[in-house]
Backbone as CSV, one residue per row, in Angstrom:
resi,resn,N_x,N_y,N_z,CA_x,CA_y,CA_z,C_x,C_y,C_z
1,MET,112.860,185.656,13.442,112.386,184.311,13.221,111.412,184.338,12.041
2,THR,111.479,183.326,11.200,110.609,183.206,10.049,109.302,182.539,10.453
3,SER,108.215,182.946,9.824,106.911,182.339,10.079,106.519,181.417,8.937
4,ILE,105.811,180.341,9.278,105.239,179.460,8.274,103.773,179.241,8.631
5,THR,102.999,178.836,7.652,101.593,178.519,7.885,101.439,177.012,7.856
6,LEU,100.693,176.493,8.797,100.494,175.058,8.920,99.006,174.761,8.872
7,SER,98.601,173.847,8.018,97.198,173.431,7.943,97.010,172.178,8.778
8,VAL,95.947,172.176,9.585,95.600,171.004,10.388,94.111,170.731,10.211
9,PRO,93.710,169.477,10.360,92.281,169.159,10.271,91.494,169.896,11.366
10,GLU,90.246,170.185,11.077,89.396,170.929,12.006,89.312,170.254,13.373
11,GLU,89.191,168.922,13.390,89.075,168.219,14.659,90.341,168.385,15.511
12,LEU,91.502,168.379,14.867,92.752,168.588,15.581,92.800,169.998,16.154
13,LYS,92.378,170.962,15.375,92.353,172.368,15.839,91.454,172.492,17.066
14,LYS,90.291,171.850,17.037,89.373,171.909,18.187,90.014,171.303,19.425
15,ARG,90.717,170.191,19.241,91.401,169.574,20.375,92.487,170.483,20.920
16,MET,93.222,171.129,20.025,94.280,172.047,20.456,93.695,173.222,21.245
17,GLU,92.541,173.684,20.823,91.904,174.823,21.489,91.494,174.504,22.920
18,LYS,91.361,173.238,23.251,91.029,172.839,24.619,92.212,173.018,25.560
19,HIS,93.387,173.326,24.998,94.603,173.489,25.799,95.275,174.818,25.452
20,PRO,94.629,175.921,25.804,95.204,177.236,25.471,96.518,177.527,26.199
21,GLU,96.806,176.759,27.236,98.046,176.964,27.989,99.275,176.470,27.228
22,VAL,99.053,175.656,26.208,100.167,175.083,25.446,100.621,176.063,24.375
23,LYS,101.917,176.247,24.290,102.498,177.093,23.238,102.732,176.194,22.028
24,TRP,101.714,176.093,21.155,101.747,175.153,20.047,102.881,175.433,19.077
25,SER,103.251,176.683,18.916,104.376,176.992,18.031,105.655,176.345,18.543
26,GLU,105.848,176.375,19.863,107.046,175.759,20.444,106.990,174.245,20.309
27,VAL,105.806,173.659,20.465,105.647,172.215,20.293,106.046,171.827,18.880
28,VAL,105.534,172.558,17.891,105.837,172.245,16.493,107.317,172.454,16.205
29,ARG,107.901,173.532,16.721,109.341,173.765,16.530,110.154,172.603,17.081
30,SER,109.774,172.126,18.258,110.488,171.022,18.890,110.381,169.742,18.055
31,ILE,109.181,169.460,17.566,108.979,168.260,16.740,109.767,168.377,15.444
32,LEU,109.752,169.543,14.814,110.513,169.743,13.579,112.006,169.563,13.818
33,ARG,112.486,170.127,14.912,113.901,170.004,15.260,114.286,168.537,15.442
34,GLN,113.460,167.799,16.177,113.727,166.383,16.430,113.710,165.596,15.124
35,GLN,112.721,165.839,14.281,112.625,165.114,13.019,113.816,165.414,12.125
36,LEU,114.221,166.664,12.056,115.381,167.035,11.248,116.665,166.403,11.783
37,ASP,116.810,166.370,13.100,117.979,165.708,13.692,118.034,164.238,13.283
38,GLU,116.865,163.576,13.325,116.821,162.165,12.938,117.152,161.989,11.458
39,TRP,116.583,162.836,10.593,116.873,162.732,9.158,118.349,162.973,8.876
40,GLU,118.931,163.965,9.545,120.351,164.258,9.325,121.231,163.108,9.790
41,GLU,120.847,162.469,10.896,121.605,161.308,11.384,121.507,160.159,10.374
42,LEU,120.303,159.921,9.850,120.133,158.876,8.841,120.929,159.189,7.580
43,GLU,120.940,160.459,7.163,121.722,160.849,5.984,123.206,160.598,6.212
44,LYS,123.671,160.897,7.435,125.081,160.682,7.759,125.421,159.190,7.685
45,ILE,124.541,158.361,8.237,124.760,156.910,8.188,124.712,156.424,6.746
46,ALA,123.715,156.875,5.994,123.556,156.434,4.599,124.727,156.866,3.732
47,SER,125.300,158.018,4.019,126.413,158.500,3.204,127.648,157.614,3.338
48,LYS,127.734,156.865,4.443,128.865,155.978,4.668,128.595,154.566,4.158
49,SER,127.355,154.324,3.722,126.962,152.989,3.278,127.464,152.701,1.877
50,ARG,127.789,151.424,1.636,128.192,151.009,0.295,127.043,150.314,-0.434
51,LEU,125.878,150.248,0.225,124.713,149.651,-0.420,124.226,150.544,-1.552
52,THR,123.878,149.922,-2.654,123.244,150.681,-3.734,121.756,150.763,-3.435
53,GLN,121.046,151.596,-4.166,119.600,151.695,-3.979,118.944,150.343,-4.273
54,LYS,119.449,149.651,-5.290,118.928,148.329,-5.633,119.148,147.357,-4.480
55,ASP,120.347,147.377,-3.888,120.654,146.519,-2.735,119.707,146.815,-1.570
56,ALA,119.490,148.088,-1.301,118.634,148.490,-0.185,117.199,148.015,-0.410
57,LYS,116.703,148.137,-1.638,115.347,147.674,-1.934,115.231,146.166,-1.760
58,GLU,116.236,145.433,-2.195,116.231,143.978,-2.054,116.272,143.588,-0.581
59,LEU,117.099,144.248,0.181,117.181,143.987,1.615,115.834,144.283,2.276
60,SER,115.220,145.380,1.918,113.919,145.748,2.463,112.871,144.688,2.128
61,ARG,112.887,144.200,0.892,111.939,143.170,0.469,112.114,141.905,1.302
62,LYS,113.361,141.522,1.521,113.647,140.314,2.301,113.207,140.473,3.758
63,VAL,113.461,141.631,4.320,113.033,141.886,5.699,111.514,141.821,5.786
64,ASP,110.817,142.448,4.837,109.352,142.403,4.826,108.846,140.969,4.762
65,GLU,109.437,140.161,3.890,109.025,138.758,3.758,109.224,137.997,5.066
66,GLU,110.391,138.177,5.681,110.683,137.459,6.916,109.785,137.922,8.062
67,MET,109.499,139.216,8.120,108.601,139.722,9.161,107.200,139.156,8.965
68,ALA,106.739,139.086,7.709,105.420,138.518,7.430,105.370,137.067,7.882
69,LYS,106.426,136.296,7.593,106.477,134.899,8.023,106.442,134.801,9.549
70,HIS,107.196,135.665,10.199,107.266,135.659,11.658,105.884,135.903,12.257
71,PHE,105.203,136.934,11.782,103.905,137.275,12.343,102.833,136.265,11.965
72,GLU,102.947,135.647,10.800,102.013,134.583,10.437,102.144,133.429,11.426
73,GLY,103.361,133.144,11.814,103.604,132.075,12.784,103.016,132.388,14.147
74,LEU,102.872,133.663,14.450,102.289,134.065,15.732,100.774,134.205,15.649
75,GLY,100.245,134.063,14.426,98.800,134.146,14.248,98.251,135.554,14.220
76,ARG,99.103,136.534,13.926,98.600,137.912,13.822,99.424,138.655,12.786
77,ALA,98.831,139.671,12.231,99.503,140.481,11.218,100.291,141.596,11.893
78,PRO,101.403,142.021,11.283,102.173,143.141,11.857,101.408,144.440,11.727
79,ARG,101.664,145.369,12.642,101.079,146.710,12.560,102.004,147.613,11.803
80,HIS,101.454,148.495,10.982,102.273,149.459,10.215,102.041,150.836,10.719
């Protein structure tokens, strides 16, 4: 198995140290695996798309505008 070095903020490290029973390497491996699975699924979907990058940006802009209108109507801003 290959090793990598991961930098985390000091406060996160202190919190992790409160749980020595957790195998943090396995947690990180699991999260990486899940994230890669999701990216690969998105790549597979995108590879079948006929949208151009310009089309996708325009669609994204329109969705953002409509979401902003929706949340303005509810009297609150969307969370990002």
